[in-house]
C-alpha positions in Angstrom: 78.3 94.8 97.0 79.7 98.3 97.4 83.5 98.6 97.2 85.3 101.5 98.9 89.0 101.9 98.2 90.4 103.8 101.2 94.0 104.1 99.9 94.5 105.2 96.3 96.6 108.1 95.2 96.7 111.0 92.8 99.9 111.7 90.9 100.6 115.4 91.0 102.4 116.8 88.0 105.7 118.5 88.7 104.2 122.0 88.2 101.0 121.3 90.3 101.8 124.1 92.9 102.3 126.7 90.2 98.8 125.9 88.9 97.1 126.6 92.2 99.4 129.1 94.0 101.9 130.7 91.7 103.1 133.1 94.4 104.0 130.2 96.7 105.6 128.4 93.9 107.7 131.4 93.1 109.0 131.6 96.7 110.1 127.9 96.5 111.8 128.3 93.1 111.8 125.8 90.2 109.9 122.6 91.1 111.7 119.4 91.6 110.8 116.0 90.3 110.3 113.2 92.8 113.5 111.5 91.7 115.5 114.7 92.4 114.7 114.4 96.2 114.0 110.7 96.6 117.5 110.0 98.0 117.0 112.8 100.6 113.7 111.3 101.7 114.5 107.6 101.7 118.3 107.5 101.8 120.2 107.0 105.1 121.4 110.2 106.7 122.9 109.6 110.1 125.9 111.3 111.7 127.0 107.9 113.0 127.9 106.8 109.5 131.3 108.4 110.1 131.8 106.0 113.0 131.5 102.9 110.8 134.5 101.3 109.2 135.7 103.1 106.0 134.4 100.3 103.7 130.8 101.0 104.8 130.9 104.8 104.1 128.6 105.5 101.1 129.7 108.0 98.4 126.2 109.5 98.4 122.7 108.8 99.8 121.7 106.8 96.7 124.3 104.3 97.7 122.4 103.6 100.9 119.3 102.5 99.0 118.8 98.8 98.1 118.9 98.0 94.4 115.3 96.9 94.3 114.0 99.9 96.2 116.0 102.2 93.9 114.3 100.6 90.9 111.0 101.1 92.7 111.7 104.8 93.1 112.6 105.1 89.4 109.4 103.4 88.3 107.5 105.7 90.6 109.2 108.8 89.1 108.3 107.6 85.6 104.6 107.8 86.5 104.8 111.6 87.4 103.6 113.9 84.7 105.8 116.9 83.9 103.0 119.4 83.5 99.3 119.8 84.3 98.7 120.1 80.6 99.5 116.4 80.3 96.7 115.4 82.7 94.0 114.8 80.1 92.9 111.2 80.0 95.6 110.1 82.4 94.0 107.9 85.0 96.9 108.6 87.4 95.7 112.2 87.8 92.5 112.8 85.7 89.1 112.3 87.4 87.1 111.0 84.5 89.9 108.6 83.4 90.3 107.4 87.0 86.6 106.7 87.3 86.7 104.6 84.1 89.4 102.5 85.7 87.3 102.2 88.9 84.3 101.1 86.8 86.4 98.5 85.1 87.6 97.0 88.4 84.4 97.3 90.3 85.4 100.1 92.7 82.6 102.5 93.7 84.6 105.1 95.8 88.3 105.9 96.2 90.0 108.0 98.8 92.8 109.9 97.3 96.1 110.5 99.1 99.0 112.6 97.8 101.9 110.9 96.0 104.6 113.6 95.5 103.8 116.1 98.1 107.0 115.2 100.0 108.9 116.6 97.0 107.4 120.0 97.6 108.2 119.8 101.4 111.8 118.9 100.5 111.9 121.8 98.2 110.7 124.1 101.0 113.4 122.8 103.3 116.1 123.3 100.7 114.8 126.9 100.3 115.1 127.4 104.0 111.3 127.8 104.3 110.0 124.8 106.3 107.5 127.3 107.8 105.5 127.1 104.5 104.4 123.5 105.2 100.9 124.4 106.2 100.4 126.6 103.1 101.7 123.8 100.9 99.3 121.3 102.5 96.3 123.7 102.0 97.4 124.4 98.5 97.3 120.6 97.8 93.8 120.4 99.2 92.6 123.2 96.8 94.5 121.7 93.9 93.1 118.2 94.3 89.6 119.5 94.8 89.9 121.1 91.4 91.0 117.8 89.9 88.0 115.9 91.3 85.5 118.7 90.8 82.1 117.2 89.8 83.2 113.7 90.9 83.4 114.1 94.7 80.8 111.4 95.2 83.3 108.8 94.0 86.8 110.4 94.3 87.3 111.7 97.8 90.5 113.6 98.7 92.2 112.9 102.1 92.5 116.4 103.6 96.0 117.5 104.6 96.4 119.5 107.8 99.1 120.8 110.0 98.8 119.1 113.5 101.0 121.9 114.9 98.1 124.3 114.6 94.9 122.5 115.7 92.6 125.5 115.1 93.7 125.9 111.5 93.6 122.2 111.0 90.0 122.0 112.2 89.0 125.0 110.0 90.6 123.3 107.0 88.8 120.0 107.8 85.5 121.8 108.0 86.1 123.6 104.7 87.1 120.4 102.9 84.3 118.4 104.4 81.8 120.9 102.9 83.5 120.2 99.5 83.2 116.4 99.8 86.3 115.2 101.8 85.6 112.4 104.3 89.1 111.9 105.8 92.1 113.8 107.0 95.7 112.8 107.4 97.5 112.3 110.7 101.1 111.2 111.5 102.2 108.0 113.0 104.6 109.6 115.5 104.4 112.3 118.2 103.8 115.7 116.8 106.9 117.9 116.7 106.9 121.6 117.3 108.4 123.4 114.3 111.3 125.5 115.5 110.7 124.3 119.0 114.4 123.7 119.9 114.5 121.6 123.0 110.7 121.5 123.3 109.4 117.9 123.5 107.1 116.6 120.9 103.6 115.8 122.0 101.7 112.5 121.7 98.7 112.9 119.4 96.7 111.6 122.4 97.6 114.7 124.4 94.7 116.7 125.7 95.5 119.5 123.3 94.2 117.3 120.5 90.8 116.6 122.0 89.1 119.3 119.8 90.6 117.5 116.7 88.9 114.2 117.6 85.7 115.9 118.5 85.7 117.7 115.1 86.4 114.4 113.3 83.3 112.8 115.0 81.1 115.8 114.3 82.2 116.1 110.6 82.1 112.3 110.0 85.7 112.3 108.8 88.1 109.3 109.3 91.7 109.9 110.6 94.1 108.4 108.1 97.7 107.3 109.1 99.5 106.5 106.0 103.0 104.9 105.7 105.8 107.4 105.4 104.7 109.7 108.1 106.2 107.8 111.0 109.6 108.9 112.3 110.5 105.9 114.5 114.0 104.7 113.7 115.8 101.5 114.6 119.2 101.9 116.3 122.0 102.6 114.0 124.1 100.0 115.7 122.5 97.4 113.5 124.5 98.9 110.6 127.8 98.2 112.5 127.9 94.6 111.4 131.4 94.4 109.8 129.9 94.3 106.3 131.0 96.3 103.2 127.8 98.4 102.9 124.6 99.4 104.7 122.3 96.8 103.0 121.3 95.1 106.2 120.3 98.3 107.9 118.4 99.5 104.9 116.5 96.2 104.7 115.6 96.2 108.4 114.4 99.8 108.0 112.2 98.9 105.0 110.9 95.5 106.0 110.5 95.7 109.8 110.6 99.3 111.1 107.5 100.6 109.2 105.1 98.4 111.3 106.4 99.9 114.6 104.9 103.5 114.4 101.3 102.3 113.8 101.5 99.9 116.7 102.7 102.7 119.0 100.0 105.0 117.6 97.2 102.5 118.2 98.5 101.5 121.7 98.5 105.2 122.7 95.0 105.8 121.3 93.8 103.0 123.5 95.8 103.5 126.7 95.2 107.3 126.7 91.5 106.8 126.3 91.0 108.6 123.0 88.9 105.7 121.6 86.9 105.5 124.8 86.1 109.2 124.8 85.4 109.4 121.1 83.5 106.2 120.1 82.5 107.6 116.7 86.1 108.3 115.7 87.4 106.0 112.9 91.1 105.5 112.4 92.5 104.0 109.2 96.1 102.6 109.1 97.3 102.4 105.5 100.1 100.7 103.6 102.1 99.1 106.4 100.7 95.6 105.9 98.5 93.6 108.3 100.5 90.6 109.5 101.5 92.4 112.7 97.9 93.1 113.7 96.8 89.9 115.5 100.0 90.0 117.6 99.4 93.6 118.6 95.9 92.8 119.8 97.1 89.9 121.8 100.0 91.8 123.4 97.8 94.8 124.4 95.1 92.6 125.9 97.7 90.6 127.9 99.4 93.8 129.1 96.2 94.9 130.9 95.1 91.5 132.1 92.4 90.9 129.5 93.7 87.8 127.6 91.2 86.1 125.4 92.3 82.6 126.3 91.2 80.9 129.4 93.5 77.8 129.0 96.6 79.3 130.6 95.7 80.3 134.2 97.1 77.8 136.7 96.5 79.6 140.0 99.9 81.2 140.3 100.2 85.0 140.7 101.7 86.6 137.7 100.9 90.3 137.7 100.2 91.9 134.3 102.0 95.0 133.3 99.2 97.6 133.8 97.9 96.5 137.2 95.4 99.0 138.5 96.7 101.7 136.0 94.3 100.5 133.3 90.8 101.6 134.2 89.0 101.6 130.8 85.8 99.5 130.6 86.8 97.6 127.4 89.8 95.5 126.5 92.2 97.1 124.1 91.2 94.7 121.3 87.6 95.7 121.7 88.4 99.4 121.1 90.6 98.6 118.1 88.1 96.2 116.5 85.3 98.8 117.0 87.1 101.8 115.6 90.2 100.9 113.6 90.6 99.7 110.1 93.9 98.5 108.5 94.6 98.1 104.8 96.5 95.1 103.4 99.0 95.5 100.6 96.9 93.3 98.4 99.4 92.9 95.6 102.3 91.9 97.8 100.9 90.4 101.0 98.3 87.5 101.4 95.1 88.5 103.2 95.1 85.2 105.1 95.5 84.1 107.8 95.2 87.7 109.2 91.8 88.0 107.7 90.6 84.9 109.5 91.9 86.2 112.8 90.6 89.8 112.7 88.2 90.2 109.7 86.5 93.2 111.3 89.7 95.2 111.3 90.7 94.8 107.6 89.4 97.0 104.8 89.9 97.2 101.1 92.5 99.3 99.4 94.3 99.2 96.1 97.2 101.7 96.4 96.6 102.6 92.8 98.4 103.9 90.8 101.6 103.3 92.8 104.1 100.6 91.6 102.8 98.1 94.1 99.2 99.0 93.4 98.6 99.0 89.7 97.1 95.5 89.5 93.4 94.7 89.8 93.1 94.8 93.6 89.5 93.7 93.7 90.2 90.6 91.6 93.3 89.8 93.9 91.1 90.0 97.0 88.2 88.0 95.5 90.5 85.2 94.6 91.5 84.9 98.3 88.0 85.5 99.8 85.8 83.3 97.6 84.9 81.0 100.4 84.1 83.8 103.0 80.6 84.6 104.0 79.1 87.3 101.8 78.3 89.6 104.7 81.8 89.4 106.1 83.2 90.1 102.6 80.8 93.1 102.2 82.1 94.6 105.5 85.7 94.2 104.3 84.9 96.2 101.1 82.6 98.8 102.6 83.1 98.8 106.3 84.7 102.2 106.5 81.8 103.8 104.8 79.4 102.2 107.3 81.5 103.7 110.1 81.5 107.3 108.9 78.1 107.3 107.2 79.4 107.4 103.7 
């Protein structure tokens, strides 16, 4: 049985950019550790904080983080090497050492996502150079290809592109595909226009993105939407609860809000016909859990009058939301089951009962070597799936590869 891990990570050393593009690194200035910018990335920054009672005003952004999550960030930071010279034999960022771990756990192929790339983006923002985002992404692509050089059959980087420039994005996908990449990163939210002022962001299902989906099909590359790239936010009024801090708002933002962006993304891909027009396109949703998935399929099907259950109709007229507006030949759930894979957080979330309800949509991932992904993910899954038919289990472990011809 072949095991493809679609969501693992490489841990970039603090000086990674200087190793691959020293000129760009010099423009940005001294590199920052992940922990140096973590509060800016994950802390609460909202102008409405000033409207809350005085006892809820934090002294700094770290005060807006929950204690457990702060500890999580500290543990993550401890796993980041200081320099590239420290990479030797470190499975977090050394190819041969990583493959040894994969062999030990029974993993044949790993897709590699960034871990600390957000730190470099934050550094560019602090330097007043957010326009360098595309160059930073392309630099990461070149750096990670050097790291996996000679091992691309087993360690496959997820190509980073700028969705604000489709032509450059496709060119970078094409370049990286020739080097061995089989996936590229997309966001979970509408695509903003950098420096666009009042210009409205575009849905990724906009006609402008049609060449991207066609290129993905032609190249045999999966589109990866990883947690952390969604910008949907819950209303800040939930923080106005008369408490002495922002703990409730922080917990709602961490525990509930992350599953909203992928649901909106998948609904848009269905309703706007992207999956209908591009049947060979494969989309992978990563690190947002899976328990929301059966509910989404049910809601989407009911909204267009394609419920799976026949026990409810009683002869009364109850118009469904879409009416004649939905003209696609398949039900939403059929498109999603055909073309979308979702990864469970295997070390923190049970596979079942979601696996029993939508087995064709789940796929294996470890999230190694992140804090929540350093266990033996294969063993954790096998313990839960030991009574499942061998063919169904095999599709869980290798189904993405079957979809993109890997």
